[in-house]
N, C-alpha and C positions, 0 to 999 in steps of 0.2 A: 707765548701769550695766546696765540690763536688756538692752540690745542686746549688750553684751560678754558677759553671762552666757549669752545665747542662742547667740552665736557659739562660746562655749566648749563648750557642749553639742554643737553640730553638728560642730565641727572637732576636738574633743579626741581622740576615739578614732582617726579617720583619721590625725592627726598622730603619735600614738603608734605606730600600725602602720607608718607610713612610717619612723619612727626605728628600730624593730626591724628592719625590712627592710634599711635602710641599714647598721646595725651588723652584721647577719648576712652582708653581702656585702663587708665590709672586707678579709677574708682572701683566699684563693686564688679567682680568678674562676671562676664557675660558668657553663658554656655555656648551661644551661637556665633560669637565673634572672638576668636583667640587673640592673644596679644602678639605683637610682632616677634618677640623672643621665642614664645612657644611655637609659633608657626615656622620660624627658621629651624628650630630644633626638630620639629616633626618632618619638615621638608627633607632634611638630611637623612633621617631615619627611614623614611618611606621610599625615597626615590634614588638614593645613592646605594643601590644594592640590586637585588634580583628583579624588582619591579621595573628597573630601567630597561632590562633586556626582554622582559615578558610583556610589558605594557607600552613603554614609551617608543622603543625602536620599531615594533610592529605598526604602531599608529603612524609614526613618521614615514615609514616605508609605504604604507597604503596612501598616505597623503601625497607623497612625491610622485608615485606612479599615476595616481588619478589626475593630479594637476598637469604633469608633463603630457599625458595622453590628451587631456582637454586642450592644451595649448596647440599640440600638433593637429588635432582634428579641427580646432577653430581656425587656425591659420590657413591650412590647406583648403578647407571648405569655404572660408571667407574669400580667399583669392579667386577661387573658381566662381563663386556666386557673384562676387563684386565685379568680375571681369566680363561675365556673360549676361547681357541684359535680359534675354528671354528666360534664362534659368532663374534669375533673381525674381522676375515677375511671377514665375510658376511656383516658386518655393516660399515666397514671402508670407502668404496667409498661413501655411502650415507651420513655418518657423515661429510666427507670432503666437500660434496656438500652444505649441510645446514650450515656448519660452515663458508663457503665463502659468504653466503648471508648476507649483512649488515642488522642488526636488524631494523634501521630506515625505510627501504623500506617496512617492514612488517606492518608499522602503517596503511597505507590506507587499506590493505587487512584485518587486524584485525578489523578496524572500520566497514567494510562491514559485517564481519562475527559475530562480538560480539557487535557492537554498541559502542557509546561513553560512556563507563562505566569505573569504577575503575578496574574491572576485565581485561579489554583490556589493560590498562596501566601496570598492574602487569604482564600480559603475555608478553608485549614488553620487560620489564625488564628481565624476565626469559629467553626470547629468546636470549639475548645477554650474560647474566651472566653465563649461564649454561656451555658454551663451555670451558672457561679456567679451571673450576673445573673438568669437565668431562675428558678432554684430559690429564690434569696433573694427575688425579687419575688413568687413564689407564696406563700411563707411570710409575707411582709410583708402581702400582701393578705388572707390568711386571718386575720391577727392584728389586723385593724382593730377598734377598740373597738365592740362590739355596740350600746352605748348611742348612740354617735354615728351608727352606721349606721341605727338605728331612727329617730333624729331626722331624718335626711335623707329617709327615706321619709315621715315624718309631714308634713314641709314640702314634699313633692312635688319634691325635688331628685333627679333621675334622669339617666341617660345620661351624656354627657360631663361635665356640670357636677358630678355626683357623683364621677366619676373624678378630675377636676381638683382639686376642693376638699376631698375626703375621702380617697379611696383612695391617690392618689399621695403627698400629704403624710404620711399615716400610715405608708405603706410605705417612704418615702424613706430612713430610716436603714438598713434592711436592703438596699435596692436599692444604696445606695452601698457597703455592705460587700461586696456581690457585685462591684461595679465595681472596687474595690480589688484583689480577687483576680484579676480578669480582666486587669488591667494587667500584672501580673507574668507571668501565663500567656501573654499576647500577645507579650511580649518573647522568652520562651523559644521559642514556636512560630515566630516570625519567623526566629530564627536556625536552627532545625531545618529549616524549609522551604527556606531558602537553602543549607544544607549539602547537602541531598539533591539538589536540582534547581535550579540557577541558574548564571548566568555573571557575576553581579554581586551586590552586597549585602554586608553585614557578615559574615554566616555563611559565604558563599562565600569571601570574602577571607581570613578567619581560617584556614579550612581550607587554602587555597593557601599561606599563610605557613607553616603547620605542615608541609605536605608538602615545601616547599622549604627547611626548616630555617632559616627567617628568624625566629628565636626572639624578638628584641626587637619585631619588627613584629607577631608573633602576640600578644604580651602587650599591645601598644598597642591592638590591636583589642578585646581583652577589657576594657581600661580604657574604651574608647568605649562599650561596652555597659553598663558600670557607671555611667558618667556619664548615659547615657540613662535608666537606671532611676531614678537619684537625681532627675533633672530631672522625670520623670513623677510621682514621689512628691511632690515639692514642689508641683507644679501641682495635683495631686489634693487635697492637704491644704488648699490655698488655696480650691479650689472647694467642698470639703466644708464648710469653716468658713462660707462664705457661704450655701450651700444649706441647711445644718442649723443656722443661727443660732438659729432659734426653738426647735429641739430642745435644743440645749445650754443655752439660757436657761431652758427649762422644767426641765431636770435640776438646774440651779443653785438654782432656787427650791425644788424638791422636797428637795434636800439641805439647804438652809438651814432648811427647816421641820422 
């Protein structure tokens, strides 16, 4: 019964939206909005074949590399900056400046510096995804319980042991909040980088469909992006539940008390 209830929550709204879409396309055909049946047919024809290997997998690969690199840079940099007061004071104005620069405007600059390469697209993704992780990590490190921090000093727990057993666990809820934001940003920047400068990938293919007035094919590409986003969200939720199991258990105990 619980499984059916969960499926109802997950599928209820999507099914309702598809029914509304189907009902709105029952009358005169609209060139710019395909019917659900034609979109499903087009989806299978376009993406269950060569395009899956030439467009989808390369895009997903660039996205994963960019997001993972951004998480590593953000966590390592956030721990250092959050732990060292003078370093945080020194870097804060510069970080605020670069954080305010929209990553899409860096695409022309990176094209000039790095050329139209996969590395350029990965750097575009990193340039946007790193900030939520970095800033949330800094705040998480700064919010470490001072009593626990004093206890580690008292027992001589310093260096990597302190980071591993105190700083990272204490900051992990905020770190994962930043990772959640970076995933959606990474998907957006992946598409933008491929729209500007690419000869393959989901962003490039969707633009090509639009320019050739292949409307059902264009919508099918948008559906692929949506499915990628949903898949990433479910994977992240599973990972978050396992990583923060202790945190959610602590909250349950606090609420019960």
